[in-house]
DSSP file (Angstrom, degrees, kcal/mol; ACC not computed):
  #  RESIDUE AA STRUCTURE BP1 BP2  ACC     N-H-->O    O-->H-N    N-H-->O    O-->H-N    TCO  KAPPA ALPHA  PHI   PSI    X-CA   Y-CA   Z-CA
    1    1 A M              0   0    0      0, 0.0     2,-0.6     0, 0.0    50,-0.1   0.000 360.0 360.0 360.0 128.4  -14.8   14.8   53.8
    2    2 A N        -     0   0    0      3,-0.0     2,-0.3     0, 0.0     3,-0.0  -0.780 360.0-175.4 -92.0 119.5  -12.0   15.5   51.3
    3    3 A H        -     0   0    0     -2,-0.6     2,-0.2     1,-0.0     3,-0.0  -0.775  35.6-101.3-105.4 148.4  -11.5   13.1   48.4
    4    4 A T        -     0   0    0     -2,-0.3     2,-0.3     1,-0.1    -1,-0.0  -0.540  41.4-119.0 -63.6 134.7   -8.7   13.4   45.9
    5    5 A T        -     0   0    0     -2,-0.2     2,-0.4     1,-0.0    -1,-0.1  -0.591  20.9-134.8 -79.5 133.9  -10.0   14.9   42.7
    6    6 A F        -     0   0    0     -2,-0.3     2,-0.2    82,-0.1    32,-0.1  -0.738  32.4-173.4 -92.7 143.1   -9.7   12.6   39.6
    7    7 A T     >  -     0   0    0     -2,-0.4     4,-0.9     1,-0.1    32,-0.1  -0.666  42.7-100.2-129.2 171.9   -8.3   14.5   36.6
    8    8 A A  H  > S+     0   0    0     -2,-0.2     4,-2.3     1,-0.2     5,-0.1   0.772 120.9  62.4 -70.2 -24.9   -7.6   14.1   32.9
    9    9 A D  H  > S+     0   0    0      2,-0.2     4,-2.5     1,-0.2    -1,-0.2   0.867  97.1  55.4 -61.6 -38.2   -4.0   13.5   33.9
   10   10 A D  H  > S+     0   0    0      2,-0.2     4,-2.0     1,-0.2    -1,-0.2   0.869 109.6  48.3 -62.3 -36.5   -5.1   10.5   35.8
   11   11 A I  H  X S+     0   0    0     -4,-0.9     4,-2.3     2,-0.2     3,-0.3   0.988 112.0  49.6 -69.0 -60.0   -6.8    9.3   32.3
   12   12 A F  H  X S+     0   0    0     -4,-2.3     4,-0.5     1,-0.2    -2,-0.2   0.849 108.6  52.2 -48.0 -47.5   -3.6   10.1   30.4
   13   13 A T  H >< S+     0   0    0     -4,-2.5     3,-0.9     1,-0.2     4,-0.3   0.918 112.0  46.1 -55.1 -48.0   -1.5    8.1   32.9
   14   14 A A  H >< S+     0   0    0     -4,-2.0     3,-1.5    -3,-0.3    -2,-0.2   0.890 105.9  58.4 -65.1 -37.8   -3.7    5.1   32.5
   15   15 A L  H >< S+     0   0    0     -4,-2.3     3,-1.0     1,-0.3    13,-0.5   0.548  84.6  78.7 -72.9  -6.6   -3.7    5.2   28.9
   16   16 A C  T << S+     0   0    0     -3,-0.9    -1,-0.3    -4,-0.5    -2,-0.2   0.742  86.1  66.8 -64.1 -25.2    0.2    5.0   28.9
   17   17 A D  T <  S+     0   0    0     -3,-1.5     2,-0.5    -4,-0.3    -1,-0.2   0.654  82.9  87.0 -62.1 -25.4   -0.6    1.3   29.5
   18   18 A V    <   -     0   0    0     -3,-1.0     9,-2.2    -4,-0.2    10,-0.3  -0.722  64.4-164.9 -92.5 118.0   -2.2    1.0   25.9
   19   19 A N  E     -A   26   0A   0     -2,-0.5     7,-0.3     7,-0.3    59,-0.1  -0.817  23.7-118.5-106.2 142.4    0.3    0.2   23.3
   20   20 A D  E   > -A   25   0A   0      5,-2.6     5,-0.5     3,-0.4     3,-0.4  -0.706  22.9-139.9 -71.9 131.2   -0.3    0.6   19.5
   21   21 A P  T   5S+     0   0    0      0, 0.0    -1,-0.1     0, 0.0    -2,-0.0   0.707  98.9  42.0 -66.0 -22.6    0.1   -2.9   18.0
   22   22 A E  T   5S+     0   0    0      1,-0.2    -2,-0.0     3,-0.1    -3,-0.0   0.602 115.2  48.8-103.5 -12.0    2.0   -1.7   14.9
   23   23 A V  T   5S-     0   0    0     -3,-0.4     2,-2.8     2,-0.2    -3,-0.4  -0.997  83.9-124.7-127.2 130.3    4.3    0.9   16.6
   24   24 A P  T   5S+     0   0    0      0, 0.0     2,-0.3     0, 0.0    -5,-0.0  -0.302  81.7  88.8 -73.3  65.7    6.4    0.1   19.7
   25   25 A L  E   <S-A   20   0A   0     -2,-2.8    -5,-2.6    -5,-0.5    -2,-0.2  -0.994  80.6-101.9-159.3 146.2    4.9    3.0   21.6
   26   26 A N  E  >  -A   19   0A   0     -2,-0.3     4,-1.9    -7,-0.3    -7,-0.3  -0.374  35.6-115.4 -70.5 153.3    1.9    3.8   23.8
   27   27 A I  T  4>S+     0   0    0     -9,-2.2     5,-2.8   -12,-0.5     6,-0.6   0.746 113.5  56.7 -68.1 -24.8   -1.0    5.7   22.3
   28   28 A V  T >45S+     0   0    0    -13,-0.5     3,-1.4   -10,-0.3    -1,-0.2   0.956 111.5  41.2 -70.6 -51.9   -0.4    8.8   24.6
   29   29 A D  T 345S+     0   0    0      1,-0.3    79,-2.5     2,-0.1    -2,-0.2   0.817 110.4  60.2 -68.0 -27.4    3.2    9.3   23.4
   30   30 A L  T 3<5S-     0   0    0     -4,-1.9    -1,-0.3    77,-0.2    -2,-0.2   0.623 111.9-122.5 -72.0 -13.2    2.1    8.5   19.9
   31   31 A G  T < 5S+     0   0    0     -3,-1.4    -3,-0.2    -4,-0.4    72,-0.1   0.792  72.1 130.2  80.7  27.9   -0.3   11.5   20.0
   32   32 A L      < +     0   0    0     -5,-2.8    31,-2.8    -6,-0.1     2,-0.7   0.606  50.6  83.5 -93.5  -6.3   -3.5    9.4   19.4
   33   33 A I  E     +B   62   0B   0     -6,-0.6    29,-0.2    29,-0.2     3,-0.1  -0.836  49.5 168.7 -96.7 116.3   -5.4   11.0   22.4
   34   34 A Y  E     +     0   0B   0     27,-2.8     2,-0.3    -2,-0.7    -1,-0.2   0.745  62.2  11.1 -99.6 -25.8   -6.9   14.2   21.1
   35   35 A R  E     -B   61   0B   0     26,-1.3    26,-2.8     2,-0.0     2,-0.4  -0.980  49.7-176.7-153.6 142.4   -9.2   15.0   24.0
   36   36 A V  E     -B   60   0B   0     -2,-0.3     2,-0.5    24,-0.2    24,-0.2  -0.972   7.7-178.1-135.8 122.2  -10.0   14.0   27.5
   37   37 A D  E     -B   59   0B   0     22,-2.5    22,-2.5    -2,-0.4     2,-0.4  -0.976   3.6-173.0-118.6 127.1  -12.9   15.5   29.6
   38   38 A V  E     +B   58   0B   0     -2,-0.5     2,-0.3    20,-0.2    20,-0.2  -0.991  10.8 169.7-118.6 135.6  -13.5   14.3   33.1
   39   39 A S  E     -B   57   0B   0     18,-2.0    18,-3.2    -2,-0.4     2,-0.1  -0.987  40.8 -92.4-141.0 150.0  -16.5   15.5   35.1
   40   40 A L  E     -B   56   0B   0     -2,-0.3     2,-1.1    16,-0.2    16,-0.3  -0.343  34.3-139.1 -51.7 125.0  -18.2   14.6   38.4
   41   41 A D    >   +     0   0    0     14,-2.5     3,-1.5     1,-0.1    14,-0.4  -0.771  23.0 178.2 -96.0  91.7  -21.0   12.0   37.9
   42   42 A K  T 3  S+     0   0    0     -2,-1.1    -1,-0.1     1,-0.2    14,-0.1   0.618  79.7  56.8 -72.0  -7.6  -23.8   13.2   40.1
   43   43 A D  T 3  S+     0   0    0     -3,-0.1    -1,-0.2     2,-0.1     3,-0.1   0.500  78.8 120.1 -94.8  -6.5  -25.9   10.2   38.8
   44   44 A A  S X  S-     0   0    0     -3,-1.5     3,-2.8    11,-0.2     2,-0.2  -0.224  79.7 -87.4 -62.4 149.6  -23.5    7.5   39.9
   45   45 A P  T 3  S+     0   0    0      0, 0.0    -1,-0.1     0, 0.0     3,-0.1  -0.393 116.4  16.9 -58.6 124.6  -24.6    5.0   42.4
   46   46 A G  T >  S+     0   0    0      1,-0.3     3,-2.0    -2,-0.2     6,-0.2   0.351  87.0 159.4 100.2  -4.4  -24.1    6.2   45.8
   47   47 A A  T <   +     0   0    0     -3,-2.8    -1,-0.3     1,-0.3    -5,-0.1  -0.295  66.0  12.2 -60.0 134.9  -23.7    9.8   44.7
   48   48 A G  T 3  S+     0   0    0      1,-0.3    -1,-0.3     4,-0.2    -6,-0.0   0.452  91.2 128.3  78.2   1.1  -24.2   12.3   47.5
   49   49 A I    X   -     0   0    0     -3,-2.0     3,-2.8     4,-0.1    -1,-0.3  -0.778  69.1-107.1 -86.4 122.7  -24.2    9.8   50.2
   50   50 A P  T 3  S+     0   0    0      0, 0.0    -1,-0.1     0, 0.0    -3,-0.0  -0.178 102.9  16.7 -53.1 134.3  -21.8   10.7   52.9
   51   51 A G  T 3  S+     0   0    0      1,-0.3    -2,-0.0   -50,-0.1     0, 0.0   0.277  93.1 116.6  88.9 -14.0  -18.7    8.6   52.9
   52   52 A V    <   -     0   0    0     -3,-2.8    -1,-0.3    -6,-0.2    -4,-0.2  -0.796  69.7-121.5 -90.3 127.6  -19.2    7.3   49.3
   53   53 A P        -     0   0    0      0, 0.0    -4,-0.1     0, 0.0    -1,-0.0  -0.442  33.0-101.9 -67.5 138.4  -16.2    8.5   47.1
   54   54 A P        -     0   0    0      0, 0.0     2,-0.3     0, 0.0   -12,-0.1  -0.184  33.2-146.4 -59.1 153.0  -17.3   10.5   44.1
   55   55 A R        -     0   0    0    -14,-0.4   -14,-2.5    -3,-0.1     2,-0.3  -0.862  12.7-141.9-122.4 162.8  -17.3    8.9   40.7
   56   56 A Y  E     -Bc  40  89B   0     32,-2.2    34,-2.6    -2,-0.3    35,-1.3  -0.828   9.4-135.6-128.0 154.8  -16.5   10.5   37.4
   57   57 A R  E     -Bc  39  91B   0    -18,-3.2   -18,-2.0    -2,-0.3     2,-0.4  -0.906  24.8-166.2-100.8 129.9  -17.5   10.6   33.8
   58   58 A A  E     -Bc  38  92B   0     33,-2.8    35,-2.6    -2,-0.4     2,-0.5  -0.984   9.8-169.0-123.7 137.9  -14.8   10.5   31.2
   59   59 A E  E     -Bc  37  93B   0    -22,-2.5   -22,-2.5    -2,-0.4     2,-0.5  -0.982  11.7-173.2-118.2 129.3  -15.1   11.3   27.6
   60   60 A V  E     -Bc  36  94B   0     33,-2.6    35,-2.7    -2,-0.5     2,-0.6  -0.973  13.8-154.9-131.6 125.5  -12.0   10.4   25.4
   61   61 A D  E     -Bc  35  95B   0    -26,-2.8   -27,-2.8    -2,-0.5   -26,-1.3  -0.878  19.8-174.7-103.0 124.4  -11.5   11.2   21.7
   62   62 A V  E     -Bc  33  96B   0     33,-3.3    35,-2.1    -2,-0.6   -29,-0.2  -0.928   6.3-173.7-113.5 133.0   -9.1    8.8   20.0
   63   63 A T        -     0   0    0    -31,-2.8     2,-0.3    -2,-0.4    35,-0.1  -0.670  16.6-129.0-119.2-175.4   -7.7    8.9   16.5
   64   64 A M        -     0   0    0     33,-0.4    38,-0.5    -2,-0.2     3,-0.1  -0.844  27.0-110.9-127.7 158.9   -5.5    6.5   14.5
   65   65 A T  S    S+     0   0    0     -2,-0.3     2,-0.3     1,-0.2    -1,-0.1   0.764 102.8   3.5 -62.4 -26.8   -2.3    7.0   12.5
   66   66 A S  S >  S-     0   0    0     35,-0.0     3,-2.4     1,-0.0    -1,-0.2  -0.967  72.4-115.3-160.0 151.0   -4.3    6.5    9.3
   67   67 A T  T 3  S+     0   0    0      1,-0.3     5,-0.1    -2,-0.3    -2,-0.1   0.734 114.0  55.3 -63.4 -19.8   -7.8    5.9    8.4
   68   68 A G  T 3  S+     0   0    0      4,-0.0    -1,-0.3    -4,-0.0    -3,-0.0   0.189  74.4 143.4 -89.9  16.5   -7.1    2.4    7.1
   69   69 A C    X   -     0   0    0     -3,-2.4     3,-1.1     1,-0.2    -5,-0.0  -0.396  38.5-159.0 -63.2 122.0   -5.5    1.4   10.3
   70   70 A P  T 3  S+     0   0    0      0, 0.0     3,-0.3     0, 0.0     4,-0.2   0.662  85.4  58.3 -76.6 -10.3   -6.5   -2.2   10.8
   71   71 A A  T 3> S+     0   0    0      1,-0.2     4,-2.6     2,-0.1     5,-0.2   0.312  72.7 109.8-101.1  12.9   -6.0   -2.3   14.5
   72   72 A H  H <> S+     0   0    0     -3,-1.1     4,-2.1     1,-0.3     5,-0.2   0.907  79.5  47.1 -55.0 -46.7   -8.6    0.6   15.3
   73   73 A E  H  > S+     0   0    0     -3,-0.3     4,-1.9     1,-0.2    -1,-0.3   0.880 112.8  48.1 -68.1 -37.2  -11.1   -1.5   16.8
   74   74 A M  H  > S+     0   0    0     -4,-0.2     4,-2.7     1,-0.2    -1,-0.2   0.917 112.0  50.6 -71.8 -33.7   -8.5   -3.3   19.0
   75   75 A I  H  X S+     0   0    0     -4,-2.6     4,-1.9     1,-0.2    -2,-0.2   0.882 111.0  48.1 -68.4 -39.0   -7.0   -0.1   20.1
   76   76 A L  H  X S+     0   0    0     -4,-2.1     4,-2.4     2,-0.2    -1,-0.2   0.819 110.5  51.6 -60.2 -43.1  -10.5    1.4   21.0
   77   77 A E  H  X S+     0   0    0     -4,-1.9     4,-3.3     2,-0.2    -2,-0.2   0.938 109.2  51.5 -65.1 -48.7  -11.3   -1.8   23.0
   78   78 A K  H  X S+     0   0    0     -4,-2.7     4,-2.8     2,-0.2     5,-0.2   0.918 109.8  49.0 -51.4 -47.1   -8.0   -1.5   24.9
   79   79 A V  H  X S+     0   0    0     -4,-1.9     4,-2.5     2,-0.2     5,-0.3   0.984 112.5  46.7 -61.5 -55.6   -8.7    2.0   25.8
   80   80 A R  H  X S+     0   0    0     -4,-2.4     4,-2.1     1,-0.2    -2,-0.2   0.914 114.7  49.2 -46.1 -48.2  -12.3    1.1   27.0
   81   81 A N  H  X S+     0   0    0     -4,-3.3     4,-1.2     1,-0.2    -1,-0.2   0.889 109.1  51.0 -63.8 -38.5  -10.9   -1.9   29.0
   82   82 A R  H  < S+     0   0    0     -4,-2.8     3,-0.3     1,-0.2    -1,-0.2   0.927 113.7  44.0 -68.3 -42.3   -8.2    0.1   30.7
   83   83 A L  H >< S+     0   0    0     -4,-2.5     3,-0.9     1,-0.2     6,-0.2   0.723 105.3  61.8 -70.5 -24.9  -10.6    2.7   31.8
   84   84 A A  H 3< S+     0   0    0     -4,-2.1    -1,-0.2    -5,-0.3    -2,-0.2   0.839  95.9  62.0 -64.4 -34.4  -13.2    0.2   32.9
   85   85 A G  T 3< S+     0   0    0     -4,-1.2    -1,-0.2    -3,-0.3    -2,-0.2   0.559  82.2  96.3 -76.6  -1.7  -10.6   -1.0   35.4
   86   86 A M    X   -     0   0    0     -3,-0.9     3,-1.8     1,-0.2    -1,-0.1  -0.794  61.9-158.1 -95.0 108.6  -10.6    2.5   37.2
   87   87 A P  T 3  S+     0   0    0      0, 0.0    -1,-0.2     0, 0.0    -2,-0.0   0.673  88.7  66.4 -52.3 -25.5  -12.9    2.4   40.2
   88   88 A Q  T 3  S+     0   0    0    -33,-0.1   -32,-2.2     2,-0.0     2,-0.4   0.872  90.1  79.8 -72.8 -30.3  -13.2    6.3   40.1
   89   89 A L  E <   +c   56   0B   0     -3,-1.8   -32,-0.2   -34,-0.2     3,-0.1  -0.628  42.7 165.1 -85.1 131.1  -15.0    6.1   36.7
   90   90 A S  E    S+     0   0B   0    -34,-2.6     2,-0.4    -2,-0.4   -33,-0.2   0.538  74.1  34.0-109.2 -18.3  -18.7    5.3   36.4
   91   91 A D  E     -c   57   0B   0    -35,-1.3   -33,-2.8     2,-0.0     2,-0.4  -0.973  65.2-178.1-144.2 123.6  -19.3    6.4   32.8
   92   92 A I  E     -c   58   0B   0     -2,-0.4     2,-0.5   -35,-0.2   -33,-0.2  -0.981   4.6-175.7-132.0 131.5  -16.9    6.2   30.0
   93   93 A R  E     -c   59   0B   0    -35,-2.6   -33,-2.6    -2,-0.4     2,-0.5  -0.987   3.0-174.2-128.7 122.6  -17.3    7.3   26.5
   94   94 A V  E     -c   60   0B   0     -2,-0.5     2,-0.4   -35,-0.2   -33,-0.2  -0.975   6.3-174.0-123.5 120.1  -14.7    6.7   23.9
   95   95 A Q  E     -c   61   0B   0    -35,-2.7   -33,-3.3    -2,-0.5     2,-0.4  -0.933  21.4-136.1-122.3 134.5  -15.0    8.2   20.4
   96   96 A L  E     -c   62   0B   0     -2,-0.4     2,-0.4   -35,-0.2   -33,-0.2  -0.705  29.9-177.7 -82.1 133.9  -13.0    7.6   17.3
   97   97 A V        -     0   0    0    -35,-2.1   -33,-0.4    -2,-0.4   -63,-0.0  -0.961  24.1-168.0-138.6 149.8  -12.3   10.9   15.6
   98   98 A W        +     0   0    0     -2,-0.4     4,-0.1   -35,-0.1    -1,-0.1   0.512  49.3 120.3-118.5  -6.5  -10.4   11.7   12.3
   99   99 A E  S    S+     0   0    0      2,-0.1     2,-0.1     1,-0.1    -1,-0.1  -0.948  72.1  24.4-117.2 135.4  -10.1   15.5   12.5
  100  100 A P  S    S-     0   0    0      0, 0.0    -1,-0.1     0, 0.0    -3,-0.1   0.712 103.5-118.4 -70.9 159.3   -7.6   16.9   12.6
  101  101 A A        -     0   0    0     -2,-0.1     2,-0.1     1,-0.1    -2,-0.1  -0.333  32.4-106.3 -64.2 142.4   -5.7   14.1   10.8
  102  102 A W        -     0   0    0    -38,-0.5    -1,-0.1    -4,-0.1   -70,-0.1  -0.433  39.2-177.4 -61.3 137.6   -2.9   12.6   12.7
  103  103 A T    >   -     0   0    0     -2,-0.1     3,-1.8   -72,-0.1     4,-0.2  -0.945  40.6-110.1-132.8 161.2    0.7   13.5   11.8
  104  104 A P  G >  S+     0   0    0      0, 0.0     3,-1.5     0, 0.0    -2,-0.0   0.669 110.0  77.3 -62.2 -15.3    4.1   12.3   13.2
  105  105 A Q  G 3  S+     0   0    0      1,-0.3   -74,-0.1   -74,-0.0    -3,-0.0   0.740  82.3  69.5 -68.3 -17.9    4.6   15.8   14.7
  106  106 A R  G <  S+     0   0    0     -3,-1.8     2,-0.3   -76,-0.1    -1,-0.3   0.553  72.8 109.9 -71.8 -10.6    2.1   14.7   17.4
  107  107 A I  S <  S-     0   0    0     -3,-1.5   -77,-0.2    -4,-0.2   -78,-0.1  -0.538  73.7-118.5 -65.1 130.6    4.6   12.2   18.8
  108  108 A S     >  -     0   0    0    -79,-2.5     4,-2.9    -2,-0.3     5,-0.2  -0.197  21.2-109.4 -71.8 159.6    5.8   13.3   22.2
  109  109 A E  H  > S+     0   0    0      1,-0.2     4,-2.2     2,-0.2     5,-0.2   0.935 122.4  49.8 -51.3 -49.4    9.5   14.1   22.9
  110  110 A A  H  > S+     0   0    0      1,-0.2     4,-2.5     2,-0.2    -1,-0.2   0.882 110.7  49.4 -62.2 -37.7    9.8   10.9   25.0
  111  111 A G  H  > S+     0   0    0      2,-0.2     4,-2.1     1,-0.2    -1,-0.2   0.862 108.1  53.4 -70.9 -30.3    8.1    8.9   22.2
  112  112 A R  H  X>S+     0   0    0     -4,-2.9     5,-2.7     2,-0.2     4,-1.3   0.927 110.3  48.8 -63.3 -43.3   10.6   10.3   19.5
  113  113 A K  H ><5S+     0   0    0     -4,-2.2     3,-0.6    -5,-0.2    -2,-0.2   0.955 109.6  50.6 -58.2 -49.3   13.4    9.2   21.8
  114  114 A K  H 3<5S+     0   0    0     -4,-2.5    -1,-0.2     1,-0.3    -2,-0.2   0.912 116.3  42.4 -56.4 -45.8   11.9    5.7   22.2
  115  115 A L  H 3<5S-     0   0    0     -4,-2.1    -1,-0.3    -5,-0.1    -2,-0.2   0.602 113.3-117.1 -76.9 -16.5   11.6    5.4   18.3
  116  116 A G  T <<5       0   0    0     -4,-1.3    -3,-0.2    -3,-0.6    -2,-0.1   0.764 360.0 360.0  79.8  28.9   15.0    6.9   17.6
  117  117 A I      <       0   0    0     -5,-2.7    -4,-0.2    -6,-0.2    -5,-0.1   0.340 360.0 360.0-114.8 360.0   13.6    9.9   15.8
């Protein structure tokens, strides 16, 4: 049975729904997502049973615009909640990272247009 593969692009698309509360932009366009790894979860409930769709593990590294960002816990929780709503995922790990330090150069072209820069 052929199932559609779940990829990092699916994670990035989902995280476009998560906005930074201090900047009118989503965290993907803002450049706050540093790493997304998706792998098949062979230990997920039902794994290996014919007809049961595969489930995946996701690891996401997120940074903030500054180390003193007061909204970092809120943003991390929004990331976890958004990914928890994806039935393809059985294991989600969200990690806050500070290296390399975020710079405005990480803002996407679409984000720059939205911000008028």
